[in-house]
N, C-alpha and C positions, 0 to 999 in steps of 0.2 A: 753215299757215307759207308766206308765198312765195317762190320758188325765189330770190329777193333773198337773207332773212331764210337760207332753211334752209344755204345753201351758207355767209352768213355763220357763221353757228354752224358748220358743218362748219370753215371756214380756222381759227374761234380751236378752237376742238378741237383742235386740229393743234400747235396754235403754244404757247408755254412752254416753260418753263425742261425741263419733265420728260418736254419733246418733243423734244427737239434735240440730235444729236448733231455736238460743234462737234471739229476735229479740226487742229492746231498744222498747219499745211503743213513745216514743218520736218521735223516727223515724218514724211512722207510720206516726203519727199526719203529719211532718215534712213534708210529702213524697205524702200524699195521698192516700198512697197505699200500701200493706201487700207488695207486690212481688218485688216493690223496697225500698221497706225500707232493707228488704230481702238480696237485693243487695247491698246499702247502709253499711249495717253493715257489713257486709265483706270485705268491699273496705276499710270501716275506722280502721280495724281488718291492714287487710297488708299493711295497708299506709306506718305504718314506724318498715317493713320488709325488704323492696327494700334493696339489694347491690346498685344499681342503684345511680347515683348522682346526675341524674334528677329526681328519687324518682317517679319511675315507677313501674308498677308488672305488670307483664303479667298473663291470666290466659283464656285458651283454652275455647270454649261453651262446652264442654266436660268436664272440670273440673269443670263450673258451675255448671253444671248439676250430677255430680257423688258429688255435693259439696253443693249442696243448694237446688234442684233437679225443676232448675230451667231451662227453655226451651231454646233454644238459641232464640225461638223469643221471649219468655219476659224477656230475657237477652237483648238482643236486645231495646227493649220497654222500661226497663228502664235504659238503657242508655243513651239513646239518652233523656229519660225526668234528668237524674243529671245533661248533659252536661246539656241542655237548664236551670238548675236551678243554672249554675256556683259551682255546689260544687262537678261540675271531673271532668277531661281533660282526651282525650284521645287519644293515637295516635297506626299508626299500622306500627309496627317496627318488625325485622326479632328475632324469636325466634324459637330453635331446628331446625332450616332451612328454618322457611315457614313464611310468613308472618303473625302474630296476634300479636290482640289487646292487649295493653298495657293502662294502664288506673294509677290515678296521683290524689289525691287527696289535693281539696280547703280547708285545716282545718282553713286558716283563715274564708273563704267564709261561710262555715258548723256554726262555733263557734256564729259566724257572725248570723247566722238566727237565731239561735238556744235563743240568746238572745233577740235578738228584737222582739219573736215571745211573749218570756216568757212574757219582758212588758210590752206587749200589751195586754197581758192576749189570746194571742189566742191558748198557748197551753195550758190545763188547768193540766198537770201534775204537774202543780208548786202547786196553790195553798194555798203556804206556802209565810211563810216571807221567807227571804235568809239565816240567820243565821239558822231559822228551815231545810231547805233544804240542808246546810251543816251538818246537824245534822244529816239530817234523810241518807245522803250520807256515811257520816262515817258510823251508823250502818251495812249497806249496806255492806259496804266494808270490817267493820273490821268480821260480820258474813261469810262473802264470806269465807272472807282469815283463816280463826278458821273451816272451814267445809274442804278447800284445807290440811291443818294441820293433821288433824284428821285425811283424809282418807291416808296420806304418812305414819303415826304412824301406821294406820292401817295395810297398807302394807307387806306382807307375806317378812321374808331376800331373798325369791327367786328372788321373784317382784321387791323384789329393788338392788338385782342383777344383774339379766335381765336389766333395766333399764340402769343398772354404764355401762354395755356393749354392750348397746347400739350405731351403728355403722351406722351413717345418708349417706347410698352409692347415692341414692337417692337427697339428695341436692345436693352431690358435681356433679353427673353428670349431674345434669339438670344445676347447677352453669358454668358449664364447658359447657355445648351446648349453656347456653346463649349466655353468654362473644365470644365465636369462633366459632357462627355460624353453629356446628355439630348435629348429632340425634344421637351420644351414649344413650344405652341402661342400664342400675342400675345391671340390674339383671342378665347382661353377666358374667359367672366367674373367667374368667380370671378378670377382669375390680375389681369385689369383695377382690379379693385375694387383689390384690394389694393394695390399699385402706387402705382394715383389716390390713396387714402387716406394713401398715406407723401409724397407728393406737397402735400399737401394739409395737413402735418405738418411742411415746406416743407425733404422732404431733396432730393437731386440728385442724375439719374446716375451722379455719379460715388461717390456712396453708394452707390447701388446695385450700382457693380463693384467698392465696394471691403468691400461686406458679403457682398457671392461671394469675392472671392479672398477674403480670413477664411476664411469657410467650410470651400469647396471645399480650402485648405491643410490646415482639421485636417481633414477626414470624406472627402477621396477616395476614397485609398487605404484605408478601414475598410467592410468589411461590412457591418457593423451599423449605422454613421451615415449612410454614400454615402446611404439612401432620401430622408434627410429633404431631399437638393437640390436639393429642391424652392420653388416662390413663395411656396405657405401657410406655408413654413416658415420660410422668408428674409426675406417676403415681410410678415410680419403684426407682433403688437406686442411680440414683440423683436427688430426691425430694430433702432433704437436701443441699447439690446444693445449685439448682435453690433458694429456699426458701432462702439462704446464699447473694443470687447478693445483687448486691448492683447499684442505679443506672440505670437499663435496660430500662427505659425510656427515655433517653437520648440518645439512639443510635439504636432509632426505627427509621429505613430508610433508614441506611449509608449501600450503599452501593458500597462506595467508598474505603472502610476499603482496605491497602494493606496486599497482602498476604491470604485474606479470600479466603478459595475453591470454595464454593459457599457465592453468591451475595447480598451482606445481611447480614450477619451474620459475628460476628469475634465468636470467641475461638474453642472450644472446636463439635464434634456433639452429638447430645444426644442419638444417639445409640453405 
């Protein structure tokens, strides 16, 4: 391969959405340093994607480093700074069987701070009337949307087909681990085959999460049934039956069910 082609290949591998960290200049001015701005930007991004009712989401220090190239020391420093500013709340909760820092954005506090600083003229990203700012943001949004649409239109039919066939193995297994306090691997052949089979049946990621929610509500605190909170049980042939169970949470902790072979469990065994 020629030097030109080698350099071109390297540049291509460096580029792309997964290899770019984009940080709004506003966040840099607001936090006072680039490192904290990068972390804040990602917390804002993930804040509306959490499936937890309390709004928290978790990231390990290793995941932060892989995603935004910040060391554990940098993340700890920036997190303390964001907590002190009131933009972020943290809590140590169990994830994948281990205590992990969870994050929650105080969006109202962040928005209030942005508006206050803009009104005081401390953030010079403004420098324009509100109407003009709105027009500018609209133009940026329109331009970005147009570029994304163009990229989608330019995708080859093969790329579109691969995108259509995408199965979120990691998201599903991570959700199970988070809800049940387990540590299953999403790359296990058996687990992937079960998930793939259910997707072929027409089920979606939301169906998987609903089944996980239903069965963790029933079995999580049951010493006998907790062992069945696993892919081979939840994602097997009884998947549709679990999905259609009604009032699952009403039976949690009901250890006085007459006729049950296992205390706290009503109905057919999951195998």
